C-alpha positions as CSV (number, residue, x, y, z in Angstrom):
1,M,0.1,-0.1,0.2
2,S,1.5,3.5,-0.8
3,V,1.5,6.4,1.2
4,Q,-0.9,7.8,-0.6
5,T,-3.8,5.2,-0.5
6,E,-2.9,4.6,3.2
7,G,-4.4,8.8,3.7
8,Y,-7.2,7.9,1.9
9,T,-8.0,4.9,3.5
10,E,-7.3,6.9,7.2
11,A,-9.8,9.5,5.7
12,I,-12.1,7.3,4.9
13,A,-12.4,5.2,8.4
14,H,-13.3,8.9,9.9
15,L,-15.6,9.6,7.2
16,P,-18.7,10.6,9.0
17,Q,-22.2,9.0,8.1
18,G,-24.1,11.2,5.3
19,A,-20.5,13.0,4.2
20,L,-19.0,13.1,0.3
21,L,-15.0,13.2,0.4
22,R,-13.5,14.6,-3.0
23,I,-10.3,14.0,-3.9
24,P,-8.4,15.5,-7.4
25,A,-5.8,14.4,-9.2
26,V,-5.7,11.0,-7.8
27,T,-4.2,8.3,-10.7
28,W,-5.7,5.4,-11.9
29,E,-3.4,3.1,-9.7
30,D,-3.6,4.5,-6.8
31,Y,-7.9,4.4,-7.4
32,E,-7.5,0.5,-8.2
33,A,-4.8,0.1,-4.8
34,L,-7.7,1.3,-2.6
35,L,-10.4,-0.6,-3.5
36,E,-8.0,-3.8,-3.2
37,E,-6.8,-2.7,0.0
38,M,-10.4,-1.5,1.3
39,G,-12.4,-5.1,-0.1
40,D,-15.7,-5.0,2.4
41,A,-14.1,-3.4,5.0
42,Y,-15.3,-0.4,4.4
43,H,-19.3,0.5,3.8
44,V,-18.6,3.1,1.6
45,R,-19.5,4.1,-2.1
46,V,-16.6,5.2,-4.4
47,S,-16.1,6.5,-8.0
48,Y,-13.5,8.1,-10.2
49,N,-13.8,10.2,-13.1
50,Y,-11.2,11.7,-15.2
51,G,-8.3,11.9,-12.1
52,C,-11.4,12.7,-9.6
53,L,-12.2,10.3,-6.8
54,E,-15.1,10.2,-4.7
55,I,-16.3,8.4,-1.4
56,M,-19.5,8.7,0.1
57,S,-20.8,7.1,3.3
58,P,-24.2,6.4,3.2
59,L,-26.8,7.6,6.1
60,P,-28.7,3.8,7.6
61,E,-31.9,5.2,6.3
62,H,-29.5,5.5,2.8
63,E,-29.7,1.6,3.2
64,A,-32.7,1.1,4.0
65,F,-34.0,2.0,0.6
66,A,-31.3,0.0,-1.3
67,D,-32.5,-2.8,0.6
68,I,-36.4,-2.8,0.1
69,L,-35.8,-1.6,-3.5
70,L,-33.7,-5.1,-4.1
71,M,-36.6,-6.6,-2.2
72,I,-39.3,-4.9,-4.7
73,T,-37.4,-5.4,-8.0
74,R,-37.0,-9.6,-6.8
75,E,-40.9,-10.0,-6.0
76,I,-41.5,-8.3,-9.8
77,T,-39.3,-10.1,-11.5
78,R,-40.5,-13.5,-9.2
79,T,-44.3,-13.0,-9.7
80,L,-43.6,-12.5,-13.5
81,G,-41.1,-15.5,-13.8
82,I,-38.4,-13.5,-15.0
83,K,-34.7,-14.1,-14.1
84,L,-33.4,-11.7,-12.4
85,E,-29.1,-11.3,-10.9
86,T,-28.4,-8.9,-8.0
87,R,-24.6,-7.7,-7.9
88,G,-25.4,-5.0,-5.2
89,S,-23.4,-2.2,-5.0
90,M,-20.4,-4.0,-7.2
91,T,-17.6,-1.6,-8.9
92,I,-18.0,-1.1,-12.3
93,R,-15.2,0.3,-13.9
94,N,-13.5,-0.2,-17.2
95,V,-9.6,0.3,-17.3
96,R,-9.6,1.5,-20.4
97,Q,-11.5,4.5,-20.4
98,R,-10.0,5.4,-16.8
99,Q,-13.6,5.5,-14.8
100,G,-14.9,3.7,-12.4
101,V,-18.3,4.0,-10.2
102,E,-20.4,1.9,-7.5
103,P,-24.1,2.3,-7.2
104,D,-26.4,1.6,-4.2
105,V,-28.1,-1.8,-5.7
106,C,-27.8,-2.6,-9.6
107,F,-29.6,-5.6,-11.3
108,Y,-29.3,-7.5,-14.0
109,V,-32.6,-8.5,-15.8
110,R,-32.4,-9.0,-19.7
111,H,-28.7,-9.7,-19.4
112,A,-29.4,-12.2,-16.7
113,E,-28.2,-15.2,-18.5
114,R,-24.9,-14.0,-19.4
115,I,-23.4,-13.3,-15.9
116,I,-25.1,-16.5,-13.9
117,G,-21.9,-18.4,-12.8
118,K,-19.4,-15.6,-12.6
119,R,-18.1,-14.0,-9.5
120,R,-16.1,-11.1,-11.1
121,L,-17.2,-9.5,-14.2
122,D,-14.7,-8.0,-16.6
123,F,-16.9,-4.9,-18.3
124,S,-14.6,-5.2,-21.4
125,S,-16.5,-7.8,-22.8
126,D,-19.5,-8.5,-20.0
127,P,-22.6,-5.8,-19.9
128,P,-23.2,-3.7,-17.3
129,P,-26.1,-4.1,-15.0
130,D,-29.2,-3.4,-16.9
131,I,-30.4,-1.1,-13.8
132,V,-28.8,1.1,-11.6
133,A,-30.4,2.7,-8.4
134,E,-28.9,5.9,-6.6
135,I,-30.6,6.8,-3.0
136,D,-30.1,10.7,-2.5
137,I,-30.3,11.5,1.0
138,T,-28.3,14.1,1.6
139,N,-25.5,13.6,-1.4
140,E,-26.4,14.7,-5.4
141,S,-25.9,11.7,-7.3
142,H,-26.4,13.2,-10.7
143,A,-22.9,13.9,-10.6
144,K,-22.0,9.9,-11.3
145,F,-24.6,9.5,-14.5
146,P,-22.0,10.8,-17.2
147,I,-19.8,7.9,-15.5
148,Y,-22.8,5.1,-16.1
149,A,-23.6,6.9,-19.5
150,A,-19.6,5.8,-20.6
151,L,-19.6,2.6,-19.4
152,G,-23.1,1.8,-21.0
153,V,-25.5,1.3,-18.3
154,P,-28.9,1.5,-20.2
155,E,-30.8,2.6,-16.9
156,I,-31.0,4.3,-13.9
157,W,-33.3,4.8,-11.1
158,H,-32.8,7.8,-8.8
159,Y,-34.7,8.5,-5.4
160,D,-34.2,11.8,-3.3
161,G,-36.5,10.1,-0.2
162,H,-39.8,10.9,-2.2
163,T,-39.8,11.1,-5.7
164,M,-38.5,8.4,-7.9
165,S,-37.1,8.8,-11.3
166,F,-36.4,6.7,-13.9
167,Y,-33.5,7.8,-16.6
168,K,-32.8,5.6,-20.2
169,L,-29.6,6.1,-22.2
170,E,-29.8,7.6,-25.3
171,E,-26.8,7.9,-26.9
172,R,-24.2,9.6,-24.7
173,S,-26.5,10.9,-21.8
174,Y,-29.7,10.0,-20.1
175,E,-32.8,11.3,-21.0
176,P,-35.9,11.0,-18.4
177,T,-38.7,8.3,-18.9
178,T,-42.0,7.3,-17.3
179,H,-41.6,3.6,-17.3
180,S,-38.8,1.0,-16.4
181,L,-36.8,-0.5,-19.8
182,A,-36.0,-3.5,-17.9
183,L,-39.1,-4.3,-16.4
184,P,-41.8,-2.2,-18.7
185,L,-45.0,-2.7,-16.6
186,L,-43.3,-1.0,-13.4
187,P,-43.9,3.2,-13.5
188,S,-41.4,5.1,-11.4
189,T,-44.8,6.6,-9.4
190,V,-45.8,3.2,-8.0
191,L,-42.2,2.6,-7.0
192,A,-41.7,5.6,-5.0
193,Q,-45.7,4.7,-3.8
194,W,-44.0,1.2,-2.5
195,L,-40.4,3.0,-1.3
196,E,-43.2,5.2,1.2
197,Q,-45.5,2.1,2.4
198,S,-42.1,0.6,3.4
199,T,-41.1,3.4,5.7
200,L,-45.4,4.2,7.4
201,E,-46.4,-0.1,7.5
202,G,-42.9,-2.3,6.9
203,Q,-41.6,-4.3,4.3
204,D,-44.1,-7.5,4.3
205,V,-46.6,-5.5,4.1
206,T,-45.8,-3.5,0.8
207,L,-44.3,-6.8,-0.8
208,D,-47.9,-8.2,-0.5
209,T,-49.2,-5.2,-2.0
210,V,-46.5,-5.4,-5.1
211,R,-47.3,-8.9,-5.8
212,A,-50.9,-8.4,-5.4
213,W,-50.1,-4.8,-8.0
214,V,-48.0,-7.3,-10.5
215,R,-50.8,-10.0,-10.5
216,T,-53.1,-7.4,-12.1
217,Q,-51.3,-5.8,-14.8
218,P,-52.6,-6.7,-18.4
219,P,-50.6,-9.2,-20.3
220,Q,-49.4,-7.0,-23.0
221,H,-48.2,-4.1,-20.5
222,L,-45.2,-6.7,-20.0
223,N,-43.7,-5.8,-23.8
224,R,-44.3,-2.4,-23.8
């Protein structure tokens, strides 16, 4: 571990929950060394874009929303009989582009088959997640959108604690969309209602609502 990387890990260890640490002029080599050093020991999100390193320490409620979002997506796909592979907040990076990012949670739906059985993904050949989700409680994550676009992520779900917004990749930038690309029956407004319900009535009741809603959807909605 270099002296530089050791300084980064020391700063991360003292980063308060909800805080964002931004470090300019970081080399790609130090970024990769930092990821290797941290492993699973540090509960943070790390992004790297053209030499700028950003590290965010999530709040507990931030993680709670990410957890229920994963549960809801799993309930939808299970009810529909669709394969789903999740990869949590894995690092999505491309060595050639010198860019890397960690979502709050990510999903493979259309490309689920391609990653089954793979413990490590190589994004020079493996597909990026079909959906990445960003939860904004204390920090603005729109700055990460250009990284996702460069890495070819087709869809972003963005939640600010009240409103859920869906974005689809159009060429090199994201445009708002009312429905999910990977799960066409799902509108962003309904997903936001379920997230709010989970805070008031709990996860089990919310998942019951999700299951019942999916079963009432007309078949044509599955192929929008």
